[in-house]
N, C-alpha and C positions, 0 to 999 in steps of 0.2 A: 508370551514373548517367543518369537520364532528365532532360532539361531541358524546362521550361515557360517560355515568354516571360513576363517580369514583367507582371502585370496592371495595374500602375500604379507610379508612383514613390513610394518610401517613405523616410521619414527614417531609420528603423531596421529592421534585419532580424533576426529571431530564428530560430535553428536549433532545431527541436523534434524530439527523439528519441521516436518512438512515434506511430503513427497508427491504432491499433486503435479500436474502438467507444467505449471509455471515454475515450479521449483527445480525442474529437471536441468535447466541451463546452469543454475548455480551448483547443483549436485554434481554434474558432469565437470564443471570447473574444479570443484574441490577434489574430485578423483584425479583429475589431470595434475593437480598440485602434489600428488603422491600421498595424500592423506587417507588414512583408514576411516571408513565411514560407518557410523552407527546411525541408522535412519529411522525416524519415528513417523508413523501415520496410522490412523484408525482404519484406513481402507486397505484390505489385503491385496488389492490389485493396484495400488498406487504405483504409477510408472516409475517414480524415483527410486523404488526398492531395487531395480535392476542393477544399480551401482553399489548396494549395500554390502559391507562386510558382515554387519550384524543388523538384524531387523527388530525393532520394538513395535509391535503392532497394538497400540492403544490410542485413544483419542489425543489429538495434539493439545487439547485444552485441559487434560488430566496431568498437570505438572507433578503432582505427588507420585502418581503411578509411574510416570517417565523416570523420575529421580530414583524410585525403588528399583526399577529394572537396570538403570545405569550403575547404580551401586553394586548390583549383583555382578554385572560385567567387570567392574573394578575388582571385586573380590576374587574373580576367576582370572585375574591377571591382565585384563584389557584396560590399560590406563587411558583415561579421557582427558584430552588437553584443552578442549574448548566446546562450547555449545552455542548454537545459532539458529534462529528461525529462518526458514527459506521461503519467502513469499507467503508467509502465514502469520496472521495477527494474533499471536499467542505470547505477549511479553511476559505474563505471569508465569507461564510454564518455563520460559527461558530463565527467568529470575529464580524460580524454585530450584531448578537443576543447577544453576551456577552456585547457589548457596549450599546445596547439599554436597556438591563435589569441589567446592572452593575454587570456583573458575572465574575468569573475567566475565563481566556482564552487568546487566541492570540489577540494582538492589530491588528488594521487594517493595520499598516505598516508591521508587521510580517507576516500577512496573505497574503499581496501582495507579499513579498519577496518569500514566499514558493509556491505560486500559479503561479508565473510568472518565468519560468526558466532563462530568461535573467536577470531580476531584481535580482534574487538570485545570479547569477554569479557576477554581478557588486558589490553587497554588500559583498560577500565572498572575492573578490579581494581586495576590499577597506579595509577589516579587516585582510588581511594578511593570509587567509586561503588557503591552497594549492589546486588548482583546475586545470583542463585541460585548455589549450589555447582555446579561443572561440572567435566568431565573430558574430555580428548581421548582418543578410542578409536583409537589408532594402528593397531590390528589386532584381528581377532576374539578372539585369545587374551587380550587385556587387558579384554575387555568386562565379564566378571563381576567382576573385581577393581575396575574403575571404579564399577560399580553398587553394589557392597558398601560402597565408600568413601563414596558419596553417600547411599545409603539409599533404599529403596523408599517410595513410588512415585517413579519417575524418568521423565524425558522423553528419548527418543532422537531425534536429528534429523540430517539432512545439514547439513555445515558451510556449504554454498553452494547450496542449492536455494530455490525460491520456491513460493508458494501452498500451504504446509503440506504439500508432497509429502514423504512419508517420515517425517513427524513423528508420533511415537506415545507414548502414556501407558502405561508398563510397570508393572505392579503386582506381578509376581513373576518370579523368575529364569528360570522355564521359558519365558517369552516372549521372552527376550532374543536368542537366536540367530536366530530368524525375523525379528525386528524389525531387527536389524543388517543382515541381507541386504537388506531393502527399503531402509533408510536408505542403505547403501552404494550401492545401484543408483541412487538419486535424486540422488547427489551427482556433479556433472560431474568432480570431481577424486577421487572415491572416499574422501572423508573423512567421518568420523562423530564426533559428540560426544554426551555424556550431560549432563543438566542436572537439577538438583533441581526436583521438582514442588512448587509453592508454592500453598497454600490462600489464598484471599482474592479479593475482588473484582478483576476485571481491567478495564483501561481502554485505549481508543484515544485518543491525543493527537496533535495536530499543531501544530507551532511555527514561526512565521516568525523568522528571525534576521537582524538588520541590524547589522553591525559589532559582533557579540557581544551586542547587546541582543536579548532574547528576548521574543516575544509568543505566548503559547500560546492560540490561539483555538479549537482543536478539542479537545473533551473529551467522550467518550461512554462509557457502561457497555457492556461486551462481553457477549454473551448466549451461554451454552454449555448451553442446556437440552437439547440433543441428545446430550450427552456420554455418558450412560449407555447409550445405544443405539448410538452410533458407535464407542465404544472398541474397540480401542486408539487409533483415530484421533481427533484433536481438531478437530472441525469447529464453527466459530463460526456461529451462527444470527443474525447481525446484531448490532445495538447500538441505543442510545437515549440521548437527552440531554433535559433536563439530568440530571446524575448523581443517583443515589439516595443517594450517599454524603455525608457531612457536609462543610461548608465546610473544616474543618481537614484532612480526608482529601484533598480535592481540591487545597488549597494545598500539601500536603507532596508530593503526586504531581507536581504542576507544578514545584516547586523541584528535585525529583529529576531529572525528564526534561530540564530545561533545563540543569542541571549536566552531565548525561550527554552532551548534544549538544555542549557546549563541550569536554568532555573528549575527544571524538572529532574535535575540530579543525573542527567546523561553525560557523564565525564569520559566514558569510553564506549565506543560502538557506533550506532547509526541513529540519526534523527530524520524522520520524513515530515516535511512541513506542508500544511495546506494554508496558504497565505492570501491576504487581499490587501491592495493598496488604496487607501481612502483619501478623501480631501484632507484629512488630519495626519496622513502618514500610514505606515504599514500596520497591520494587525494580524494576530495569530487566530485562525479558525480552529486548527487542531495540529497536534505534534504527535507522531507515532515513533516509538522507540525501536524500530525495526527497518529491515529492507522493504521497499515498496513492492506492491504487485503491479499488475498492468504492464509488465515487461519494461518498467521504467529504470530500475536499478540494474537489471540484467542485460538489457539491450539498448535503450534509448540513451542513457548517460554515456556508455562506452562509444556509441556512434557519434554523439555530439562532441565529446571532448577528448576522446582517445585514451581515457583511463578506464581500466577494468575495475569498476566500482566494487563488485561483489568480491573480487579477489582481495581487496583492501579490507573489506568488512570481515572477511574470514580471517585475515592476519590479526585484526583487532581482537576477534573472539578467541584466538589462540594466545592472546597476551603479548603480541609482537608490536613494536612501534613502527610507525610509518615515517619514511624520510620525506622531506619537502619535495624532492625530485619525483617521487613516485605518485604524488597527488597533484602534481602540476600538469594542467591540460596540455596535450601535445597537438591538438587540432581544434578547429571550430568548424563543425559541419551542421547544416540545417537538418533537422529531423522532425517528422510529423507522425502522429498516430491518429487514426480516425476509426470509428466503428461503423459496422454494417447497419444500414437503416432500412428496415423491411416493414411492409404492411402486415396486418394481423392475418392469421389464418394457420391451417395445417399444411406443413411442408410435404410436397410431393417429390421434389428433386432439387438437388443443388448442383449446378453446372458450372463449368469453366474455372474451377479452383486452380488447376494447373496453369492455366493461361494467365490469371490474375497474379498468381505467385511469382511468375517470371516477367511481369510487366516492368517497364523502366522505373528505376529507383526503388523497387521493392526489396526490403531486407527481411521481412517477416510478415507472413499472412497466415492467420488461423481462423478457421470457421468452426463454430461451436455447434451448429444445427445439422441435423441429418433428416432423411425422410421419416416423417412421423412427428417431427417436433412441432410444437405449437408455439407460434409467435403471438404473444399477448402484448397489450399496451405496457410500455416500460414504466415500472415503479421503483426499481432499484438497479444497481450496476450489474448484478449477477444475471440479469435477463438478456444482456446484450448478446447479439447473434455471431459476432466475429469482429476482427479487426485487421488493420494492415499498418505496418511501420515502413516509412519511406525515408530516403535521404536525397539531398540535392545541394546545389551550390547556394541557394537561398531559400528562405523560409516559405515564401509564397509558392515556389516551384514544388517544394516537398509536399505542401498541403495539396496542391493540384494533382500531383502524382499519386497521392493517397486516394483522393476522390476518384480518379480515373480507374485506378486498380480495383477499388470496390465496385464500380459501375460494371465491370466485366463479369462479376458474379451474378449468375442468372438463377433465380429461385422460382420454381413452379408450385402451385398450390392444389390440393385436392378439392 
């Protein structure tokens, strides 16, 4: 653990797990709130460390080590008032620290449910929450029997991976064996599951939960226009708000996702939902007990509804209650995010970033590739080359502005 002298005296200190580039917006906000920051990341050069009063340089997945170092700080007189993951999918680490320091946050049981997709499905099924049919593939021999029980098309996924790694849409039995090999490889525990593929519009949601009172402020349509090209891999090409679905569909999805969050024991904090609306109503694909990545919680939700979502999540992590007024939307603005779509090859140059970032409607543009980067066929979300977030007076205009801005980026190849 690396120590940094406190920059100033703070009334409250927040332990933030995750200091990558996506976390910086939330970290900066926490600093602006006047909080002392204890920041955790395994990368010694993580950009979020720039705002730290104290650094804990260990893996964000090592909850026991984080808790040990946090307790050392407490013993040295640095009181910690809350813990939160910032754009990092580490619910178990948050729960371990919360338990060790007696802080608000997920219980170990809830953290297990949201970290383990199979455990999540069993709990949601037990609580009567509508979900796709699913099956645990305990070994390769049971693969075909499980698929036949569910019926094609079927989704195969690792039980405990992230970023859509190993997630595949399987349309016929001849694809199963190879798909299982990849999914099994991407699971840290070597566990795989199958899930019914559901037709219907899909949605990203994000909910603040204060003493079991839910406020779903994030609601966006998910975009899968690349699917025919990327199959069997299921690669999302962004999303947009407000939803194109009806008020009734939106309301039904929100009721379902909030019931699911409570069924998973999330009574205080954040619930991120991946939802689908089918012929029989809304169903839960997954629930995460954390702030979303993809700049949804940090950027898209505030642009869409005027509420600083991450600020409210930080308040919950500190054990503070939310007033109805501060979680009431103050605006409705169209927002779109789209990802940069590039052919394969080795990058020679990336041109016009400045021009694209100042194009009409652009709120945020990030390009992840540099000269020498290899553009490979997309198989998971971590391989995407960049994105833009735009706003406009209506949904279609926001989408068109995003597409126009990305078209200004010129990439040459070796």
